[in-house]
C-alpha positions in Angstrom: 5.4 18.2 -8.9 4.9 16.8 -5.7 8.2 17.4 -3.3 10.6 14.3 -2.7 8.6 12.3 -0.5 7.0 11.5 -3.6 5.5 7.6 -3.1 7.0 7.2 0.6 3.8 6.7 2.4 3.9 7.0 6.1 4.1 3.7 7.6 0.5 3.1 8.9 0.7 -0.2 11.0 2.7 0.5 13.8 0.8 2.7 16.9 2.1 4.0 20.3 -1.8 5.5 20.9 -3.4 2.5 20.2 -5.4 2.8 23.0 -8.3 3.8 21.7 -8.5 0.7 19.7 -8.2 -1.2 22.3 -10.9 0.3 24.1 -13.6 -0.6 21.0 -16.3 -3.2 22.5 -15.4 -7.0 21.0 -19.3 -7.2 20.0 -17.8 -4.7 17.5 -15.1 -6.5 16.5 -14.7 -9.5 14.0 -12.9 -12.5 14.8 -9.8 -11.2 13.2 -9.6 -7.6 14.3 -9.9 -9.5 17.5 -7.4 -11.9 17.0 -5.3 -9.0 15.8 -6.1 -6.8 18.6 -4.9 -9.4 21.0 -1.7 -10.0 19.6 -0.7 -6.8 20.0 -1.0 -6.2 23.5 0.6 -9.7 23.9 3.7 -7.6 21.4 3.5 -4.6 22.5 6.6 -4.4 24.5 8.6 -5.5 21.3 6.6 -2.8 19.6 7.4 0.0 22.4 11.2 -1.5 22.0 11.3 -1.3 18.4 10.6 2.1 18.9 13.6 2.6 22.4 15.9 1.2 19.4 15.1 4.1 16.9 16.2 6.7 19.7 18.9 5.0 21.4 20.3 4.4 17.6 19.3 7.5 16.0 17.4 10.6 17.0 15.3 12.6 15.6 17.7 14.4 13.3 19.2 11.4 12.0 15.6 9.9 11.1 15.0 12.5 9.4 18.2 13.0 7.5 17.3 8.6 6.3 13.7 10.2 5.5 12.7 7.7 8.1 11.2 10.2 10.4 9.8 8.6 13.9 7.0 10.3 13.7 6.1 9.4 10.4 6.4 5.6 12.0 2.7 6.3 13.3 -0.1 4.9 12.2 -1.1 8.3 8.8 -4.8 8.1 10.5 -7.1 7.5 7.3 -4.8 8.1 4.5 -4.8 7.0 -0.1 -2.1 8.1 -2.1 -3.2 7.8 -6.1 -0.5 8.3 -8.4 -1.4 8.9 -12.3 -1.4 10.8 -15.2 -5.1 11.6 -16.1 -6.0 9.0 -18.9 -10.2 10.0 -18.6 -10.8 7.9 -16.1 -10.6 10.8 -13.5 -13.4 13.5 -12.9 -11.9 16.3 -13.6 -8.3 16.9 -15.6 -4.6 17.6 -14.0 -4.4 14.2 -12.2 -7.8 14.9 -10.3 -9.0 12.2 -8.2 -12.2 10.5 -8.4 -13.8 9.9 -5.0 -16.0 6.2 -7.0 -12.4 5.2 -9.0 -11.1 4.4 -6.3 -13.9 3.0 -3.8 -15.1 0.9 -6.4 -12.7 -0.1 -8.8 -9.1 -0.2 -7.2 -10.3 -0.5 -3.8 -11.9 -3.7 -4.3 -8.9 -5.0 -5.6 -6.4 -4.3 -3.2 -8.5 -5.9 -0.6 -9.1 -8.6 -3.1 -5.4 -9.5 -3.1 -5.6 -11.2 0.6 -7.8 -14.1 -0.8 -7.2 -16.9 -2.6 -7.5 -17.7 -5.8 -11.4 -18.3 -6.0 -11.8 -15.7 -3.8 -10.0 -12.8 -6.1 -12.1 -14.2 -8.8 -15.0 -13.3 -6.8 -14.2 -10.1 -5.7 -13.8 -9.6 -9.8 -16.4 -10.6 -10.7 -18.5 -8.4 -8.2 -16.7 -5.7 -9.3 -16.6 -5.9 -13.3 -18.9 -7.0 -15.8 -16.4 -8.4 -17.7 -13.0 -9.2 -16.2 -10.8 -12.4 -16.4 -8.6 -13.8 -13.9 -5.1 -14.7 -14.8 -2.7 -16.1 -12.1 -2.6 -15.5 -8.8 1.4 -16.4 -7.3 2.2 -17.0 -3.7 6.1 -17.0 -2.4 7.3 -16.9 1.0 8.2 -13.4 2.7 11.8 -13.2 3.5 13.2 -16.6 5.0 9.8 -16.8 7.3 8.9 -20.4 6.5 4.9 -19.7 7.4 4.8 -15.6 6.2 4.0 -15.3 2.8 3.1 -13.5 0.2 1.7 -12.9 -2.9 -0.2 -10.9 -6.2 -2.9 -11.3 -8.9 -3.2 -10.5 -12.2 -6.5 -9.4 -13.3 -7.9 -8.4 -17.0 -11.0 -5.6 -17.2 -11.8 -5.5 -20.7 -14.8 -3.3 -20.1 -12.0 -0.6 -18.6 -9.1 -2.0 -21.0 -6.9 -2.0 -17.8 -4.5 -4.8 -16.9 -4.3 -4.9 -13.2 -2.3 -5.8 -11.1 -2.4 -6.3 -7.2 -0.6 -6.8 -4.5 -1.1 -8.7 -0.5 -1.2 -6.5 2.3 0.2 -7.5 6.2 -1.4 -10.8 6.9 0.1 -11.7 10.4 1.4 -10.0 13.5 5.3 -11.0 13.0 5.5 -9.7 9.6 4.1 -6.7 11.4 6.8 -6.9 14.0 9.3 -6.9 11.0 8.2 -4.5 8.8 7.6 -1.6 11.6 11.5 -3.2 13.4 13.3 -2.6 9.6 11.3 1.0 9.4 12.4 2.3 12.4 15.8 1.6 12.5 15.7 2.3 9.0 17.0 -0.8 7.2 17.8 -0.2 3.6 19.0 -1.1 0.1 19.9 0.8 -2.6 18.4 0.6 -5.4 18.6 -1.9 -8.4 19.0 1.0 -10.6 21.8 4.0 -9.9 21.3 6.7 -8.5 17.6 5.8 -7.1 18.7 5.5 -3.8 17.7 3.2 -0.9 14.3 0.6 -1.1 13.6 -0.4 2.5 14.9 -4.3 2.3 12.3 -6.1 3.8 10.2 -4.5 0.7 13.0 -5.3 -1.9 12.8 -9.2 -1.0 9.6 -9.7 -0.8 9.3 -7.6 -4.2 12.8 -9.5 -5.6 11.1 -13.0 -5.0 7.3 -12.2 -6.5 9.8 -11.2 -9.3 12.3 -14.3 -9.1 9.6 -17.2 -7.8 6.2 -16.1 -8.1 7.0 -14.6 -12.4 4.8 -11.5 -11.6 7.1 -9.6 -14.5 7.2 -12.9 -16.6 3.1 -12.9 -16.3 2.8 -9.2 -16.6 4.9 -9.0 -19.9 2.2 -11.6 -21.7 -0.2 -10.1 -20.5 0.8 -6.3 -22.4 1.8 -8.1 -25.6 -1.9 -9.7 -25.9 -3.8 -6.0 -24.7 -1.4 -3.5 -26.2 -4.2 -0.4 -25.7 -4.8 -1.2 -22.3 -4.1 0.4 -19.8 -2.1 -1.0 -16.9 -3.6 -0.4 -12.3 -1.5 -1.7 -9.4 -2.8 -0.7 -6.3 -1.8 -2.3 -2.3 -2.4 -2.1 0.7 -0.3 -1.9 3.4 2.4 -3.8 2.4 1.1 -4.1 -1.4 0.9 -0.8 -1.3 4.8 -0.5 -0.8 5.1 -4.1 -2.9 3.0 -1.6 -5.7 5.4 1.6 -5.6 8.2 -0.7 -6.1 6.7 -2.4 -9.5 5.8 0.6 -10.5 8.9 2.5 -10.5 10.2 -1.3 -12.2 7.3 -1.4 -14.8 7.7 2.0 -15.9 11.7 1.6 -15.9 11.6 -1.5 -17.7 9.8 -0.4 -20.7 6.6 -2.2 -20.1 5.0 0.5 -19.8 4.9 4.2 -20.5 3.7 6.0 -17.2 1.2 7.6 -19.0 -0.6 4.0 -19.2 0.3 3.0 -14.9 -2.7 4.6 -12.2 -1.0 3.9 -9.2 -3.5 3.8 -6.2 -2.2 2.8 -2.6 -3.8 2.9 0.5 -1.9 2.8 4.3 1.2 2.2 2.3 4.7 2.6 4.6 7.6 4.9 3.8 9.1 3.1 1.4 12.4 4.2 0.1 14.5 7.5 0.9 14.9 11.0 -0.2 16.5 10.3 -3.6 14.1 6.7 -4.3 11.1 9.1 -3.7 12.5 12.0 -6.1 13.3 9.2 -9.1 10.0 8.4 -8.1 8.6 11.2 -9.1 9.8 11.5 -12.8 7.2 8.8 -13.5 4.6 9.4 -11.4 2.5 12.7 -9.9 1.7 11.0 -6.4 -1.8 13.3 -4.4 -2.1 12.1 -0.7 -6.2 12.6 -0.5 -6.9 12.5 3.3 -10.2 11.6 5.3 -11.0 12.6 8.4 -14.5 10.6 8.3 -15.3 7.5 8.0 -15.1 6.9 4.6 -18.8 7.0 3.5 -19.8 7.3 -0.2 -21.1 10.6 1.5 -18.7 12.2 2.9 -16.1 14.1 2.1 -12.2 14.1 1.6 -9.3 16.8 0.9 -7.0 16.5 -1.9 -4.1 17.5 0.1 -1.3 20.2 -1.0 1.8 18.2 -3.2 4.0 19.4 0.2 3.8 16.0 1.3 4.5 16.4 4.6 1.8 18.9 5.0 0.8 19.7 8.3 -3.4 20.1 6.4 -4.4 16.2 6.2 -3.0 13.5 7.8 0.0 15.0 9.8 -1.7 17.1 11.7 -3.2 14.0 13.7 -0.9 12.7 16.4 -3.6 10.3 18.5 -4.0 7.9 15.9 -5.0 4.0 16.4 -4.3 1.1 13.8 -8.4 0.1 13.4 -8.1 3.1 11.1 -5.0 1.2 8.8 -7.0 -1.8 9.0 -11.1 0.0 7.7 -10.9 1.8 4.5 -14.5 2.6 3.0 -16.1 1.1 6.1 -15.3 -2.3 5.5 -12.1 -4.4 7.1 -9.6 -4.6 4.3 -8.1 -8.0 4.5 -11.5 -10.3 5.4 -13.4 -8.3 3.1 -10.6 -9.5 0.7 -10.9 -13.1 2.3 -14.8 -13.2 1.4 -14.5 -12.3 -1.6 -15.8 -9.4 -1.6 -18.9 -9.5 -0.6 -21.3 -7.1 1.4 
């Protein structure tokens, strides 16, 4: 079993060492990436101030004690986390990681969450032979009128799986809000007693998607209709944190057993404290997969040890950049999803 950081993946957004990213020639960037890079340049003082505040009001040891270690706030290179119970779809027994499954099924669904309902349907058609789109609720993120968060539900009949995917960070201001709250370790007690603390921003958004977006109501209807289907939950960046919280809630509510739930997240931020992660460990076996390359189909990956803070994988890198968070498997995640997963 992975130690206490099971679903607490390091924040995969804030990178102080972004000089390499800024140095990328403009002709190699698409419009959205260029706009995001421009925003980071303009707000770098705010980002640096966030880190200064973290140091001033805590220091490294206090941050470690709260499970929001300062160094983990920096981008964790190319990392994806797969939390599954083996149900015959992985390459071998013992919860083995399947690049094909993640690359060709879970990743397109994580990216699709950035698109409209129409684009989600396009991604579904490109990814599966027999899939049905269900719903795509959109709510305000926190109390910001211009910041929207969403999730979608769908069904892959060929895989006998229900899909729940959460949209990730989609604007510069949303990025800054996330990093600020995590750098200052703002957290809220989990609704379930004894489950520790969860990042306040993440929990607020999840609750809005539940209360206003009715995502768990949708899920309950689908699970009741397709009783023998398993559940796949995914998300990128912010969406990864929401996917982790959702999975914990779903299993605890007994909507489905942990053995029938597959959770795969990409660039998931550190979501909760040690107690929360330990509680999650009871239902989800966490495996860190590290790609120290461009993530092409022919390239190798490392299945990291069960030490969640191991130095053999992403934690061995200090010179990191934002570009690694925006790209997975050769795709600019949000733009690819917005295109309907066009090649």
